[in-house]
C-alpha positions as a printed NumPy array, in Angstrom:
array([[ 40.097, 171.824,  89.631],
       [ 40.091, 174.802,  92.006],
       [ 36.921, 176.914,  92.01 ],
       [ 36.745, 180.448,  93.345],
       [ 33.9  , 180.872,  95.855],
       [ 34.461, 184.236,  97.58 ],
       [ 31.6  , 184.247, 100.06 ],
       [ 30.913, 184.454, 103.765],
       [ 30.385, 181.059, 105.425],
       [ 29.56 , 179.545, 108.783],
       [ 32.335, 177.635, 110.543],
       [ 32.169, 175.393, 113.587],
       [ 35.409, 175.234, 115.569],
       [ 36.878, 172.999, 118.267],
       [ 40.122, 172.597, 120.165],
       [ 42.597, 175.016, 121.636],
       [ 43.483, 177.136, 119.793],
       [ 40.16 , 176.808, 117.944],
       [ 40.393, 175.242, 114.485],
       [ 37.658, 174.657, 111.9  ],
       [ 35.914, 171.274, 112.101],
       [ 32.918, 172.02 , 109.858],
       [ 32.415, 174.565, 107.051],
       [ 28.879, 175.394, 105.877],
       [ 28.212, 177.368, 102.691],
       [ 24.524, 177.479, 101.891],
       [ 23.425, 173.859, 101.364],
       [ 27.003, 172.55 , 101.177],
       [ 28.71 , 171.179, 104.252],
       [ 32.286, 169.95 , 104.64 ],
       [ 33.537, 167.978, 107.633],
       [ 37.219, 168.81 , 108.089],
       [ 39.719, 165.942, 108.334],
       [ 42.88 , 168.031, 108.72 ],
       [ 44.286, 171.528, 108.837],
       [ 47.05 , 171.283, 106.227],
       [ 48.387, 174.786, 106.74 ],
       [ 47.552, 178.075, 108.454],
       [ 49.116, 181.533, 108.411],
       [ 48.402, 185.099, 109.47 ],
       [ 47.891, 187.929, 106.982],
       [ 48.433, 191.379, 108.401],
       [ 49.495, 193.029, 105.157],
       [ 47.844, 195.768, 103.159],
       [ 46.738, 193.798, 100.105],
       [ 46.048, 196.103,  97.164],
       [ 45.704, 199.271,  99.262],
       [ 47.549, 202.133,  97.509],
       [ 50.903, 202.968,  99.104],
       [ 49.816, 206.482, 100.064],
       [ 46.856, 205.053, 102.037],
       [ 48.771, 202.378, 103.968],
       [ 48.614, 202.92 , 107.714],
       [ 48.222, 200.651, 110.71 ],
       [ 44.434, 201.132, 110.389],
       [ 44.294, 199.778, 106.833],
       [ 46.096, 196.505, 107.582],
       [ 44.303, 193.198, 107.133],
       [ 43.67 , 191.109, 110.213],
       [ 43.143, 187.587, 108.918],
       [ 44.039, 184.05 , 109.798],
       [ 44.101, 181.845, 106.687],
       [ 43.497, 178.1  , 106.635],
       [ 44.121, 175.436, 103.998],
       [ 41.883, 172.522, 104.986],
       [ 41.36 , 168.935, 103.805],
       [ 37.742, 167.761, 104.045],
       [ 36.745, 164.154, 104.717],
       [ 35.577, 163.83 , 101.077],
       [ 39.042, 164.855,  99.787],
       [ 38.188, 168.446,  98.867],
       [ 40.671, 171.166,  99.827],
       [ 39.258, 174.444, 101.114],
       [ 41.007, 177.794, 101.416],
       [ 39.299, 180.098, 103.881],
       [ 40.14 , 182.945, 106.207],
       [ 38.92 , 184.298, 109.506],
       [ 38.653, 188.1  , 109.52 ],
       [ 39.158, 189.319, 113.083],
       [ 39.734, 193.028, 112.384],
       [ 36.749, 194.135, 114.468],
       [ 35.708, 192.242, 117.584],
       [ 32.033, 193.028, 116.894],
       [ 32.15 , 191.836, 113.283],
       [ 34.398, 188.754, 113.053],
       [ 33.603, 186.677, 109.975],
       [ 34.724, 183.604, 108.011],
       [ 35.142, 183.69 , 104.217],
       [ 35.543, 180.735, 101.858],
       [ 37.999, 181.716,  99.124],
       [ 38.154, 178.549,  97.   ],
       [ 37.411, 174.829,  96.858],
       [ 39.541, 172.262,  95.054],
       [ 37.232, 169.321,  94.393],
       [ 39.569, 166.93 ,  92.626],
       [ 42.394, 167.19 ,  95.174],
       [ 44.466, 164.031,  95.421]])
């Protein structure tokens, strides 16, 4: 079952280009076995049409990851501001097969 998490997390990366190898959310820690999918999101989300400009675009790189324990994690890297780049865990699917 997929569970919504919606919180900021710590992520350790490796490789070139850098990819997540460990995700840490509070006391939980996932070692990443594989990056199943990744994609960029530079859309406007739910921003009203009248407010959509180049400044209101999202700047995210999304990842669907498979952890070594079989869990699937959906997270994104928000790189909109160079001084405030953050990782967010969207959801965890614990019974992924």
